[in-house]
DONU-117256 format. One line per 2 residues: number of its first residue (from 1); for each residue x, y, z of N, C-alpha, C, CB. Coordinates in Angstrom, 1 decimal, padded with zeros to 4 digits, always signed. Atoms other than C-alpha are relative to their C-alpha. Glycine has a CB too. Layout:
! residues N
NUM = X:Y:Z:X:Y:Z:X:Y:Z:X:Y:Z | ...
***
This chain:
! residues 227
1 = +001.1:+001.0:-000.1:+031.5:-018.6:-019.3:-001.4:+000.4:-000.7:-000.2:-000.1:+001.5 | +000.9:+000.0:+001.0:+028.7:-019.4:-021.1:-001.5:+000.9:+000.3:-000.4:-001.5:-000.2
3 = +001.1:-000.8:-000.4:+025.7:-017.0:-021.6:-001.4:-000.7:-000.2:+000.0:+001.2:-000.8 | +001.2:+000.8:+000.0:+022.4:-018.5:-020.8:-001.2:+000.8:-000.7:-000.4:-000.4:+001.5
5 = +001.2:-000.8:+000.6:+019.0:-017.3:-022.4:-001.0:-000.2:+001.1:-000.7:-000.7:-001.6 | +000.9:+000.1:-001.0:+017.0:-018.5:-019.1:+000.5:-000.7:+001.1:-001.1:-000.6:-000.4
7 = -000.2:+000.4:-001.3:+017.3:-019.3:-015.5:-000.8:-000.6:+000.7:+000.3:+000.7:+000.6 | +001.4:+000.4:-000.6:+015.2:-021.5:-013.7:+000.6:-000.2:+001.7:-000.7:-001.6:-000.8
9 = -000.4:+000.3:-001.2:+015.7:-021.3:-009.8:-001.2:-000.6:+001.0:+000.4:+001.3:+000.4 | +000.5:+000.7:-001.3:+014.6:-023.2:-006.9:-000.4:+001.1:+000.9:+001.1:-000.9:+000.8
11 = +000.7:-001.0:-001.1:+012.3:-021.4:-004.4:+000.6:+000.1:+001.6:-001.6:-000.5:+000.2 | -000.4:-000.1:-001.3:+013.0:-022.3:-001.1:+001.7:+000.1:+000.4:-000.7:-001.2:+000.7
13 = -001.1:-000.1:-000.2:+016.2:-021.2:+000.2:+001.1:+000.4:-001.2:+000.2:-001.1:+000.6 | -000.4:-000.7:+001.2:+017.2:-019.9:-003.2:-000.2:+001.4:-000.1:-000.5:-000.6:-001.0
15 = +000.4:-001.2:+000.0:+015.1:-017.1:-003.7:-000.7:+000.4:+001.3:-000.8:+000.2:-001.3 | +001.0:-000.1:-001.2:+013.0:-017.2:-000.4:+000.7:-000.5:+001.2:-001.4:-000.9:-000.2
17 = -000.4:+000.0:-001.1:+014.4:-017.1:+003.1:-001.1:-001.0:+000.8:+000.3:+001.4:+000.4 | +001.2:+000.8:-000.4:+011.8:-020.1:+004.2:+000.4:-001.0:+001.1:-000.7:-000.8:-001.4
19 = -000.3:+001.1:-000.6:+013.9:-022.6:+006.1:-000.7:+000.0:+001.4:+001.3:-000.1:+000.1 | +000.4:-000.2:-001.3:+012.4:-021.3:+009.6:-001.7:-000.3:+000.0:+000.5:+001.5:+000.5
21 = +001.1:+000.1:+000.3:+008.9:-021.2:+008.0:-000.6:-001.5:-000.2:-000.1:+000.8:-001.0 | +000.4:+001.4:+000.4:+008.7:-024.8:+006.5:+000.4:-000.8:+001.5:+000.8:-000.6:-001.5
23 = -000.1:+000.7:-001.4:+010.0:-026.1:+010.1:-001.2:+000.2:+000.7:+001.2:+000.4:+000.8 | +001.0:-000.4:-000.6:+007.2:-024.2:+011.6:-001.3:-000.8:-000.6:-000.1:+001.5:+000.0
25 = +001.0:+000.4:+000.6:+004.5:-025.3:+009.2:-000.2:-001.7:+000.2:+000.3:+000.6:-001.4 | -000.4:+001.3:-000.1:+006.0:-028.9:+009.4:-000.5:-000.7:+001.4:+001.5:+000.0:-000.2
27 = +000.1:+000.6:-001.2:+005.7:-029.2:+013.2:-001.5:+000.3:+000.2:+001.0:+000.5:+001.1 | +001.1:-000.2:-000.3:+002.3:-027.5:+013.1:-001.0:-001.3:-000.6:-000.3:+001.3:-000.3
29 = +000.5:+001.3:+000.2:+000.9:-030.4:+011.1:+000.4:-001.5:+000.5:+000.1:+000.1:-001.3 | -000.2:+001.1:-000.6:+002.6:-033.0:+012.8:-000.8:-000.1:+001.6:+001.6:-000.2:+000.1
31 = +000.9:-000.1:-001.0:+000.9:-031.8:+015.9:-001.5:+000.0:-000.2:+000.3:+001.0:+000.6 | +001.6:+000.4:+000.4:-002.5:-031.7:+014.4:+000.0:-001.4:-000.2:-000.6:+000.6:-001.4
33 = +000.0:+001.5:+000.2:-002.0:-035.3:+013.7:+000.5:-000.8:+001.1:+000.9:-000.3:-001.2 | -000.5:+000.8:-001.8:-000.8:-036.2:+017.5:+001.2:-000.5:+000.0:-000.9:-001.4:+000.6
35 = -001.4:+000.4:-000.2:+002.7:-036.1:+017.2:+000.7:+001.2:+000.5:+000.7:-000.5:-001.4 | -000.8:-001.5:-000.9:+005.3:-033.8:+019.5:+000.6:+000.7:-001.2:+001.4:-000.4:+001.3
37 = -000.8:-001.0:+000.9:+006.9:-030.9:+017.5:+001.6:-000.6:+000.3:-000.3:+002.0:+000.6 | -001.4:+000.6:+000.0:+010.5:-031.8:+016.7:+000.7:+001.6:+000.0:+000.4:-001.1:-001.5
39 = -000.8:-001.2:-000.2:+013.2:-029.2:+017.6:+000.4:+000.5:-001.2:+001.2:-000.1:+000.7 | -000.5:-000.5:+001.5:+014.2:-026.9:+014.6:+001.2:-000.6:-000.3:+000.2:+001.5:-000.2
41 = -001.2:+000.3:+000.6:+017.7:-028.0:+014.3:+000.2:-001.2:-000.5:+000.9:+000.3:+000.7 | -000.1:+001.6:+000.2:+016.7:-031.8:+014.1:-001.0:+000.1:-001.5:-000.7:-001.1:+001.6
43 = +000.8:+000.2:+001.2:+014.0:-030.9:+011.3:+000.9:+000.5:-001.0:-001.3:+000.7:+000.1 | -000.4:-000.6:+001.1:+016.3:-028.9:+009.1:+000.8:-000.8:-001.0:+000.5:+001.1:+000.4
45 = -000.5:+000.7:+000.9:+018.4:-031.7:+007.5:-001.2:-000.6:-000.9:+000.8:-001.0:+000.6 | +001.1:+000.5:+001.0:+015.2:-032.8:+005.9:-000.7:+001.1:-000.8:-001.0:-000.8:+000.8
47 = +000.8:-001.0:+001.0:+014.2:-029.5:+004.3:+000.5:+000.1:-000.9:-000.1:+001.2:+000.1 | -000.4:+000.2:+001.3:+014.2:-029.7:+000.8:-000.4:-001.2:-000.6:+001.2:+000.3:-000.2
49 = +000.4:+001.0:+000.5:+013.0:-032.8:+000.2:-001.6:-000.3:+000.0:+000.7:-001.0:+000.5 | +001.0:-000.1:+000.4:+009.5:-034.1:-000.9:-000.8:+000.1:+001.4:-000.3:-001.0:-001.0
51 = +000.5:-000.3:-001.0:+006.7:-033.2:+001.4:-000.5:-001.1:+001.1:-001.0:+000.7:-000.5 | +000.1:+001.1:-001.0:+005.9:-036.7:+002.9:+001.5:-000.5:+000.5:-000.9:-001.3:-000.7
53 = -001.5:+000.4:-000.7:+009.7:-037.4:+003.4:+000.2:+001.0:+001.1:+001.3:+000.2:-001.1 | -000.2:-000.9:-001.4:+009.9:-034.3:+005.7:-000.8:-000.5:+001.0:-000.4:+001.8:-000.1
55 = +001.2:+000.2:-001.1:+006.7:-035.2:+007.4:+000.5:-001.3:+000.8:-001.7:-000.2:-000.7 | -000.8:+001.5:-000.4:+008.2:-039.0:+007.8:+000.9:+000.6:+001.0:+000.9:-001.0:-001.3
57 = -001.4:-000.3:-001.0:+011.4:-037.5:+009.3:-000.6:+000.8:+001.3:+001.2:+001.1:-000.7 | +000.5:-000.8:-001.3:+009.4:-035.0:+011.8:-000.9:-001.0:+001.0:-001.0:+001.4:-000.4
59 = +000.7:+000.6:-000.6:+006.9:-037.4:+012.8:+000.4:-001.8:+000.2:-001.2:+000.3:-000.6 | -000.4:+001.2:-000.3:+008.5:-040.9:+012.6:-001.0:-001.0:-000.7:+000.2:-000.1:+001.6
61 = +001.1:+001.0:+000.6:+005.6:-042.2:+010.5:+000.5:-000.4:-001.3:-001.3:+000.7:-000.2 | -000.4:+000.8:+001.2:+006.0:-044.8:+007.9:-001.2:-000.3:-000.8:+000.6:-001.2:+000.3
63 = +000.9:+000.4:+000.7:+002.6:-045.6:+006.9:-000.6:+000.9:-001.1:-000.8:-000.4:+001.0 | +000.0:-000.8:+001.0:+002.1:-044.4:+003.4:-001.5:+000.9:-000.3:+000.4:-000.8:-001.0
65 = +001.4:-000.5:-000.1:-001.8:-043.4:+003.6:+000.0:+001.0:+001.0:-001.1:-001.0:+000.2 | -000.3:-000.7:-000.9:-001.1:-041.5:+006.7:+000.7:+001.2:-000.3:+000.4:-000.7:+000.7
67 = -001.1:-000.6:+000.2:+001.7:-039.8:+005.4:-000.4:+001.0:-001.2:+001.2:-000.9:-000.3 | +000.7:-000.8:+001.3:-000.5:-038.6:+002.1:-000.7:+000.9:+000.8:-001.0:-001.0:-001.0
69 = +000.8:-000.8:-000.8:-003.0:-037.3:+004.6:+000.5:+001.1:+000.4:-000.4:-000.6:+000.9 | -001.0:-001.3:-000.2:-000.2:-035.1:+006.1:+000.3:+001.1:-000.8:+001.2:-000.4:+000.3
71 = -000.4:-000.8:+001.2:+000.8:-034.1:+003.0:-000.6:+000.8:-000.4:+000.3:-000.5:-001.0 | +000.7:-000.8:+000.6:-002.1:-033.0:+001.8:-000.6:+001.4:+000.7:-000.9:-000.7:-000.4
73 = +000.4:-001.1:-001.1:-002.9:-030.9:+005.0:+001.3:+001.1:-000.2:-000.1:-000.7:+001.8 | -001.1:-001.1:+000.1:+000.7:-029.3:+004.8:+000.0:+000.8:-001.2:+001.5:-000.5:+000.2
75 = +000.3:-000.9:+001.3:+000.1:-028.3:+001.0:-001.1:+001.0:+000.5:-000.6:-001.0:-001.3 | +000.8:-000.6:-000.6:-002.8:-027.0:+002.6:+000.1:+001.5:+000.8:-000.4:-000.9:+000.6
77 = -000.8:-001.4:-001.1:-001.1:-024.5:+005.4:+000.9:+000.8:-000.9:+001.0:-000.6:+001.5 | -000.9:-001.1:+000.7:+001.4:-023.4:+002.8:-000.7:+000.8:-000.7:+001.0:-000.5:-000.8
79 = +000.9:-001.0:+000.7:-001.3:-022.0:+000.7:-000.7:+001.0:+000.9:-001.1:-000.7:-000.8 | +000.6:-001.0:-000.8:-003.0:-020.2:+003.7:+001.2:+000.7:+000.5:-000.9:-000.7:+001.1
81 = -000.8:-000.9:-001.0:+000.2:-019.1:+005.6:+001.4:+000.2:-000.6:+000.2:-000.7:+001.4 | -001.3:-000.4:+000.9:+003.4:-019.2:+003.3:-000.1:+001.4:-000.3:+000.1:-000.9:-001.3
83 = -000.4:-001.3:+000.8:+002.8:-015.9:+001.5:+000.3:+001.1:+001.3:-001.5:+000.7:-001.1 | +000.1:-001.2:-001.1:+002.2:-014.0:+005.0:+001.4:-000.3:+000.7:-001.5:-000.2:+001.2
85 = -001.1:+000.6:-001.1:+005.1:-015.9:+006.7:+001.5:+000.4:-000.5:+000.0:-001.7:+000.1 | -001.3:+000.2:+000.8:+008.1:-016.0:+004.1:+000.4:+001.5:-000.1:-000.2:-000.8:-001.4
87 = -000.2:-001.4:+000.5:+010.3:-013.3:+003.2:+001.2:-000.5:-001.1:+000.4:+001.2:+001.4 | -001.0:+000.2:+000.9:+013.0:-013.1:+000.2:+001.5:+000.5:+000.4:-000.4:+000.7:-001.2
89 = -001.2:-000.4:-000.3:+016.6:-012.9:+000.6:+000.3:+001.5:-000.7:+000.9:-001.1:-000.3 | +000.3:-001.3:+000.4:+017.5:-009.0:+000.4:+000.4:+000.3:-001.4:+000.5:+000.8:+000.9
91 = -000.5:-000.3:+001.1:+019.2:-009.0:-003.0:-000.8:-000.5:-001.1:+001.3:-000.5:-000.1 | +000.7:+000.6:+001.1:+016.5:-011.0:-005.0:-000.9:+000.8:-000.9:-000.7:-000.9:+000.6
93 = +000.7:-000.8:+000.9:+014.1:-008.4:-006.2:+000.9:+000.7:-001.2:-000.7:+001.0:+000.7 | -000.8:-000.7:+001.1:+016.7:-006.2:-007.7:+000.7:-001.0:-001.0:+001.1:+001.0:+000.7
95 = -000.6:+001.1:+001.0:+018.5:-009.2:-009.3:-001.0:-000.3:-000.9:+000.3:-001.4:+000.7 | +000.8:+000.4:+001.2:+015.4:-010.4:-011.0:-000.6:+000.9:-000.6:-000.9:-000.9:+000.3
97 = +000.0:-001.3:+000.7:+014.7:-006.8:-012.0:+000.8:+000.1:-001.1:+000.5:+000.9:+000.8 | -001.2:-000.4:+000.6:+017.9:-006.5:-013.6:+000.0:-001.3:-001.2:+001.4:+000.1:+001.1
99 = +000.1:+001.0:+000.7:+017.6:-010.0:-015.0:-001.0:+000.2:-001.5:-000.5:-001.1:+000.9 | +001.2:-000.2:+000.9:+014.5:-009.2:-016.9:+000.0:+001.2:-000.8:-001.1:+000.2:+000.8
101 = -000.4:-001.2:+000.7:+016.0:-005.8:-018.1:+000.9:-000.5:-001.1:+000.7:+001.0:+000.8 | -000.9:+000.5:+000.8:+018.6:-007.9:-019.7:-000.6:-001.0:-001.2:+000.9:-000.7:+000.7
103 = +000.9:+000.7:+000.7:+015.8:-010.0:-021.4:+000.2:-001.6:+000.3:+000.3:+000.3:-001.5 | +000.3:+001.6:-000.5:+016.3:-013.5:-019.6:-001.2:-000.3:+000.1:+000.5:-000.4:+001.3
105 = +001.4:+000.6:-000.6:+013.6:-015.7:-019.3:+000.2:-000.5:+001.3:-000.6:-001.3:-000.9 | -000.2:+000.3:-001.6:+013.1:-016.7:-015.7:-001.2:-000.9:+000.4:+000.1:+001.4:+001.0
107 = +000.8:+001.0:-000.6:+011.3:-019.7:-014.1:+000.3:-000.3:+001.5:+000.2:-001.2:-000.9 | -000.2:+000.3:-001.5:+010.6:-020.7:-010.6:-000.5:-001.6:-000.1:-001.0:+001.0:+001.1
109 = +000.6:+001.2:-000.3:+010.4:-024.5:-009.9:+000.2:-000.5:+001.5:+000.5:-001.0:-000.9 | +000.2:+000.4:-001.4:+009.3:-025.7:-006.5:-000.8:-001.3:+000.4:-000.6:+001.1:+000.7
111 = +000.6:+001.0:-000.3:+007.8:-028.8:-004.9:-001.3:+000.8:+001.0:+001.0:-001.2:+000.7 | +001.2:-000.6:-000.4:+005.2:-026.1:-003.2:-001.4:+000.1:-000.9:+000.5:+001.3:+000.4
113 = +001.2:-000.1:+001.0:+001.9:-025.9:-004.5:-000.1:+001.6:-000.9:-001.6:-000.2:+001.1 | -000.1:-001.2:+000.7:+001.7:-023.3:-007.5:-000.8:+001.2:+000.7:-000.5:-000.3:-001.5
115 = +000.7:-001.4:-000.7:-000.8:-020.8:-005.7:+000.5:+000.5:+001.1:-001.5:-000.3:+000.6 | -000.6:-000.5:-000.9:+001.3:-020.7:-002.7:+001.2:+000.7:-000.7:+000.2:-001.0:+000.9
117 = -001.2:-000.5:+000.5:+004.6:-019.8:-004.9:-000.6:+001.2:-000.6:+000.9:-001.0:-001.0 | +000.5:-001.3:+000.5:+002.4:-017.2:-006.9:-000.5:+001.1:+001.0:-001.0:-000.4:-000.9
119 = +000.5:-001.0:-000.9:+000.9:-015.7:-003.8:+001.2:+000.6:+000.7:-001.0:-000.6:+000.9 | -001.5:-000.6:-000.5:+004.6:-015.2:-002.3:+000.4:+000.8:-000.8:+001.1:-000.9:+000.2
121 = -000.7:-000.9:+000.9:+005.8:-013.7:-005.5:-001.0:+001.2:-000.2:+000.5:-000.7:-001.4 | +000.7:-001.0:+000.1:+002.8:-011.5:-005.9:+000.0:+000.8:+001.6:-001.3:-000.5:-000.7
123 = -000.3:-001.0:-001.0:+002.9:-010.0:-002.3:+001.1:+001.0:+000.1:+000.2:-000.7:+000.9 | -001.2:-000.7:+000.1:+006.3:-008.8:-002.9:+000.3:+000.8:-001.2:+001.0:-000.9:+000.2
125 = -000.3:-000.7:+001.0:+005.6:-007.6:-006.4:+001.1:-000.8:-001.1:+000.5:+001.4:+000.6 | -001.0:+000.3:+000.7:+007.9:-009.9:-008.0:-000.6:-001.3:-001.1:+001.1:-000.4:+001.1
127 = +000.4:+000.7:+000.8:+005.5:-012.2:-010.0:+000.2:+000.6:-001.6:-001.4:-000.2:+000.5 | -000.2:-000.4:+001.7:+005.9:-009.8:-013.3:+001.5:-000.4:-000.4:-000.2:+001.9:-000.3
129 = -001.6:+000.6:+000.6:+009.7:-011.0:-013.5:-000.1:-001.4:-000.3:+001.4:+000.2:+001.3 | -000.1:+001.4:+000.2:+008.8:-014.7:-013.5:-001.1:-000.4:-001.2:-000.3:-000.8:+001.6
131 = +001.0:+000.5:+001.2:+007.6:-016.2:-016.8:-000.8:-001.3:+000.3:+000.9:-000.4:-001.4 | +000.6:+001.5:+000.0:+007.1:-019.8:-015.8:+000.1:-000.1:+001.4:+000.9:-001.1:-000.9
133 = +000.0:+000.5:-001.6:+006.0:-021.0:-012.1:-000.3:-001.4:-000.2:-001.0:+000.7:+001.0 | +000.1:+001.4:-000.2:+006.2:-024.8:-011.8:-000.2:-000.3:+001.5:+001.4:-000.8:-000.6
135 = +000.3:+000.6:-001.1:+004.5:-026.3:-008.8:-000.1:-001.3:+000.3:-001.0:+000.5:+000.3 | +000.1:+001.7:-000.1:+003.9:-029.7:-007.3:-001.0:-000.6:-000.7:-000.3:-000.5:+001.4
137 = +001.4:+000.2:+000.9:+000.5:-029.9:-009.3:+000.6:-000.3:-001.5:-001.1:+001.4:+000.0 | -000.3:-000.1:+001.6:+002.5:-029.4:-012.7:+000.8:-001.2:-000.4:+001.0:+001.4:-000.4
139 = -000.9:+000.5:+000.4:+005.2:-031.8:-012.4:-000.6:-001.8:+000.2:+001.3:+000.6:+000.9 | +000.3:+001.3:+000.0:+004.9:-035.8:-012.9:+000.3:-000.5:+001.4:+000.6:-000.7:-001.0
141 = -000.6:+000.5:-001.1:+006.9:-036.4:-009.7:+000.9:+001.1:+000.6:+000.8:-001.2:-000.3 | -000.8:-001.1:-000.9:+008.8:-034.4:-007.0:+001.4:-000.3:-000.4:-000.2:-000.2:+001.7
143 = -001.4:+000.0:+000.1:+012.4:-033.5:-007.1:+000.5:-001.4:+000.6:+000.6:+001.4:+000.8 | -000.9:-000.3:+001.0:+014.9:-035.3:-008.0:-000.5:-000.3:-001.4:+001.1:-000.7:+000.1
145 = +000.4:+000.3:+001.2:+012.6:-036.4:-010.7:+000.3:+001.1:-001.1:-001.4:-000.4:+000.2 | -000.7:-001.4:+000.8:+013.9:-034.1:-013.6:-001.3:+000.1:-000.8:+001.6:-000.2:-001.2
147 = +001.4:-000.5:+000.8:+010.2:-033.8:-015.3:-000.5:+001.3:+000.2:-001.2:-000.9:+000.3 | +000.4:-001.6:-000.1:+009.6:-030.3:-013.6:+000.9:+000.9:-000.6:-000.2:+000.4:+001.4
149 = -000.6:-000.7:+000.8:+012.6:-029.0:-015.1:-000.3:-000.3:-001.4:+001.4:-000.1:+000.3 | +000.3:+000.0:+001.8:+012.0:-030.2:-018.6:-001.5:+000.3:-000.3:+000.2:-001.7:-000.7
151 = +001.3:-000.8:+000.4:+008.3:-029.0:-018.1:+000.3:+001.7:-000.2:-001.2:-000.3:+001.2 | -000.5:-001.2:-000.1:+009.7:-025.9:-017.2:+000.5:+000.7:-001.1:+000.8:+000.1:+000.8
153 = -000.5:-000.6:+001.3:+012.1:-025.3:-020.2:-001.0:-000.1:-001.1:+001.4:-000.6:-000.4 | +001.2:+000.1:+001.3:+009.1:-026.4:-022.6:-001.0:+001.3:+000.2:-001.1:-001.7:+000.0
155 = +001.1:-001.5:-000.2:+006.7:-023.4:-021.0:+001.0:+001.2:-000.3:-000.7:+000.2:+001.8 | -001.1:-001.1:+000.3:+009.9:-021.2:-021.4:+000.3:+000.5:-001.3:+001.1:-000.5:+000.5
157 = -000.5:+000.0:+001.6:+010.4:-022.0:-025.0:+001.4:+000.0:-000.2:-000.5:+001.4:-000.8 | -001.4:-000.2:+000.1:+013.9:-022.6:-024.5:+000.3:-001.8:-000.3:+000.8:+000.7:+001.7
159 = -000.5:+001.3:-000.2:+016.2:-025.8:-025.0:+000.7:-000.1:+001.3:+001.0:-000.4:-001.2 | -000.7:+000.2:-001.2:+017.6:-027.3:-021.8:+001.4:+000.5:-000.1:+000.0:-001.3:+000.4
161 = -001.2:-000.4:+000.0:+021.1:-026.2:-023.1:+000.0:+001.3:+000.3:+000.5:-000.3:-001.1 | +000.3:-001.5:+000.0:+020.0:-022.6:-023.0:-000.4:+000.4:+001.3:-001.3:+000.5:-000.9
163 = +000.5:-000.4:-001.0:+018.9:-022.8:-019.6:+001.0:-000.6:+001.5:-001.6:-000.4:-000.1 | -000.6:+000.6:-001.3:+020.7:-023.2:-015.8:-000.7:+000.3:+000.9:+001.1:+000.4:+000.4
165 = +000.8:+000.4:-001.3:+019.0:-024.4:-012.7:+001.0:+000.5:+001.0:-000.4:-001.7:+000.2 | -000.8:-000.4:-001.2:+020.2:-022.5:-009.3:-000.8:-000.5:+000.9:+000.4:+001.6:+000.2
167 = +000.8:+000.6:-001.3:+019.2:-024.4:-006.0:+001.1:+000.0:+000.8:-000.8:-001.5:-000.2 | -000.9:-000.1:-001.2:+020.6:-024.8:-002.9:+000.1:-001.3:+000.8:-000.5:+001.2:+001.1
169 = +000.2:+001.5:-000.6:+020.1:-028.6:-002.2:+000.3:-000.7:-001.0:-001.4:-000.5:+000.5 | -000.3:+001.3:+000.6:+021.3:-031.9:-003.3:-001.0:-000.4:-000.9:+000.3:-001.1:+001.1
171 = +001.2:+000.3:+000.7:+018.0:-032.6:-004.5:-000.1:+000.8:-001.4:-001.3:+000.3:+000.9 | -000.1:-001.2:+001.2:+018.4:-029.7:-007.0:+001.2:-000.6:-000.8:+000.4:+001.8:+000.6
173 = -001.1:+000.9:+000.6:+021.8:-031.1:-008.2:-000.3:-001.1:-000.7:+000.9:-000.4:+000.9 | +000.4:+001.0:+000.4:+020.4:-034.4:-008.8:-001.1:+000.2:-001.3:-000.4:-000.5:+001.1
175 = +001.1:-000.4:+001.0:+017.2:-032.8:-010.6:+000.5:+000.4:-001.4:-000.9:+001.3:+000.6 | -000.9:-000.8:+001.2:+019.7:-030.7:-012.9:+000.5:-001.3:-001.0:+001.5:+000.8:+000.8
177 = -000.7:+001.1:+000.7:+021.8:-034.0:-013.4:-001.2:-001.0:-001.1:+000.7:-000.9:+001.4 | +001.1:+000.7:+000.5:+018.6:-036.1:-014.4:-000.2:+000.7:-001.3:-001.2:-000.1:+000.9
179 = +000.5:-000.6:+000.9:+017.5:-033.4:-016.8:+001.2:+000.5:-001.3:-000.5:+001.1:+000.8 | -001.1:-000.4:+001.0:+021.1:-032.8:-018.6:-000.3:+001.2:-000.1:+000.1:-000.6:-001.2
181 = -000.4:-001.6:-000.1:+021.0:-029.2:-017.5:+001.0:+000.6:+000.8:-001.1:+000.7:+000.4 | -001.2:-000.7:-000.8:+023.7:-027.0:-016.1:-000.6:+000.3:+001.3:+000.6:+001.4:-000.6
183 = +000.6:-000.1:-001.3:+023.2:-026.4:-012.5:+001.2:+001.0:+000.7:-000.2:-001.7:+000.9 | -001.2:-000.7:-000.9:+024.8:-023.8:-010.1:-000.5:+000.0:+001.4:+000.4:+001.6:-000.5
185 = +000.6:+001.0:-001.2:+024.6:-024.5:-006.2:+000.0:+001.6:+000.6:+001.1:-001.5:+001.0 | -000.2:-001.1:-000.9:+023.5:-021.4:-003.8:+000.2:-000.7:+001.2:-001.1:+000.9:+000.2
187 = -000.3:+000.7:-001.0:+025.2:-022.5:-000.9:-000.5:+001.1:+001.5:+001.8:-000.4:-000.2 | +000.5:-000.9:-001.2:+023.0:-021.5:+002.2:+000.1:-001.1:+001.0:-001.7:+000.6:-000.2
189 = -000.4:+000.7:-001.2:+022.5:-023.3:+005.5:-000.5:-001.4:-000.2:-000.4:+000.6:+001.3 | +000.7:+001.4:-000.1:+020.7:-026.4:+004.3:+001.1:-001.0:-000.8:-001.6:-000.1:-000.8
191 = -001.1:+000.9:+000.6:+023.8:-027.9:+002.1:+001.3:+000.6:+000.2:-000.2:-000.2:-001.5 | -001.3:-000.6:-000.1:+027.5:-027.3:+002.5:+000.8:-000.2:-001.3:+000.8:-000.6:+001.1
193 = -000.6:-000.1:+001.0:+029.6:-026.6:-000.3:+001.0:-001.2:-000.4:+000.7:+001.2:+000.0 | -000.8:+001.2:+000.1:+032.0:-029.7:+000.0:-001.2:-001.1:-000.3:+001.0:-000.3:+001.4
195 = +001.0:+001.0:+000.2:+028.5:-031.9:-000.2:-000.3:-000.1:-001.6:-001.4:+000.3:+000.9 | +000.7:-000.2:+001.3:+027.8:-030.5:-003.9:+001.0:-001.1:-000.7:+000.1:+001.7:-000.6
197 = -000.9:+000.6:+001.6:+029.7:-032.4:-007.1:+000.7:+000.9:-000.4:-000.7:-000.4:-001.3 | -000.4:-001.3:+000.8:+032.4:-029.9:-008.1:+000.2:-000.6:-001.1:+001.2:+000.8:+000.5
199 = -000.2:+000.1:+001.6:+032.7:-031.7:-011.6:-001.4:+000.3:-000.6:+000.4:-001.6:-000.4 | +001.3:-000.3:+000.3:+029.0:-031.2:-011.8:-000.3:+001.6:-000.2:-000.9:-000.6:+001.0
201 = +000.1:-001.0:-000.2:+028.5:-027.9:-010.6:+000.7:+001.2:-000.6:+000.0:+000.0:+001.0 | -000.7:-001.2:+000.9:+029.1:-024.7:-012.8:+000.6:+001.1:+000.9:-001.2:+000.8:-001.0
203 = -000.4:-001.2:-000.6:+029.5:-022.2:-009.9:-000.5:-000.2:+001.4:-000.4:+001.2:-000.7 | +000.4:+000.0:-001.3:+028.9:-021.8:-006.1:+000.0:+001.5:+000.7:+001.0:-001.0:+000.7
205 = +000.3:-001.3:-000.4:+027.4:-018.6:-004.8:-000.7:+000.1:+001.4:-001.0:+000.6:-000.9 | +000.5:-000.2:-000.7:+026.3:-017.2:-002.0:-001.3:+001.0:+000.1:+000.7:+000.2:+000.6
207 = +001.1:-001.0:+000.0:+023.6:-014.6:-003.1:-000.4:-000.2:-001.6:+000.6:+001.7:+000.4 | +000.6:-000.1:+001.2:+021.4:-014.3:-006.2:+001.1:+000.9:-000.9:-001.5:+000.7:+000.3
209 = -000.6:-001.0:+000.6:+023.2:-011.2:-007.2:+001.5:-000.8:-000.6:+000.3:+001.2:+001.2 | -001.1:+000.7:+000.3:+026.4:-013.3:-007.3:+000.2:-001.1:-001.4:+000.1:-000.6:+001.1
211 = +000.3:+000.7:+000.6:+025.3:-015.8:-009.3:-000.4:+000.7:-001.7:-000.9:-000.8:+000.9 | +000.4:-000.5:+001.4:+023.8:-013.7:-012.2:+001.2:+000.8:-000.5:-001.4:+001.0:+000.1
213 = -001.4:-000.8:+000.7:+026.9:-011.4:-012.4:+000.8:-001.1:-000.8:+001.1:+000.6:+001.3 | -000.9:+001.1:+000.3:+029.1:-014.6:-012.7:-000.7:-000.7:-001.3:+000.1:-000.9:+001.4
215 = +000.7:+001.0:+001.0:+026.7:-016.7:-014.9:-000.7:+000.5:-001.4:-001.2:-000.7:+000.8 | +000.7:-000.7:+001.2:+025.2:-014.3:-017.6:+000.7:+001.0:-000.7:-001.2:+000.7:+000.4
217 = -000.6:-000.8:+000.7:+028.0:-012.4:-018.8:+000.4:+001.6:+000.4:-000.6:-000.2:-001.0 | -000.3:-001.4:-000.4:+029.6:-008.8:-018.7:-001.2:+000.9:+000.0:+001.2:+000.6:-000.9
219 = +001.1:-000.6:+000.1:+026.5:-007.2:-019.8:-001.0:+000.1:+001.5:-000.6:-000.7:-001.2 | +001.0:+000.2:-001.3:+024.2:-008.4:-016.7:+001.0:+000.4:+001.2:-000.5:-001.8:+000.1
221 = -000.8:-000.4:-001.0:+027.5:-007.8:-014.6:-000.2:+001.6:+000.3:+001.3:-000.3:-000.4 | +000.3:-001.3:-000.1:+027.1:-004.2:-015.4:-001.1:+000.6:+000.4:+000.2:+000.5:-000.7
223 = +001.6:-000.7:-000.7:+023.3:-003.8:-014.8:+000.1:-000.2:+001.6:-001.7:-000.9:-000.7 | +000.5:+000.1:-001.5:+023.7:-005.5:-011.5:+000.7:+001.0:+000.9:+000.2:-001.5:+000.6
225 = -000.8:-000.9:-000.6:+026.6:-003.2:-010.6:-000.2:+001.4:+000.1:+001.0:+000.0:-000.5 | +000.2:-001.1:+000.1:+025.0:-000.2:-011.6:-001.3:+000.4:+001.0:-000.2:+000.3:-001.2
227 = +001.2:-000.3:-000.6:+022.0:+001.7:-009.7:+000.2:+000.0:+001.6:-001.0:-000.9:-000.4
***
């Protein structure tokens, strides 16, 4: 398997167990704007798309200006509430630490506001492992537009051929495809394995630890196995 010099991680449901938090915050905003809350299992299929797309799914609203206002409010409540509500998947802190010990350059790419991302990383003392954080303010358009990945790669000082992007959603797969960057799928509750393109995906994983052991060579495997 190719040895990569950098990894870019999606945030929601790749590093952070945030599906229930996203659903809660989407419903909060919907209710603030006069719409009824949607049952969580009905919201889940929309999780991972752009903010206005998710809000349109929850509310049924189609008017762009109103969706824009709701999106602004959603980003605000993410900044205010996300760091205190979310949790990381159990093996994430140790996996990130060991990757940094190995010398890999690490990035996070998300459609969330940058300060919500950094606040969530800092709360768990993980910001020190992440070299580049790319939020919704930094990219010209939301995923699957590849701009965010290319901006992240440039900030990391690496060629896109030296990086693999790891995400849990079809949107992440198509973002990597558009950027001509390698992609590995984190199989969580958002997207089933059979929904991904097996000809494009470099590997399927259930945890971040599994991914780094497989994708980054025997030295990283040894680092992860020790301790």
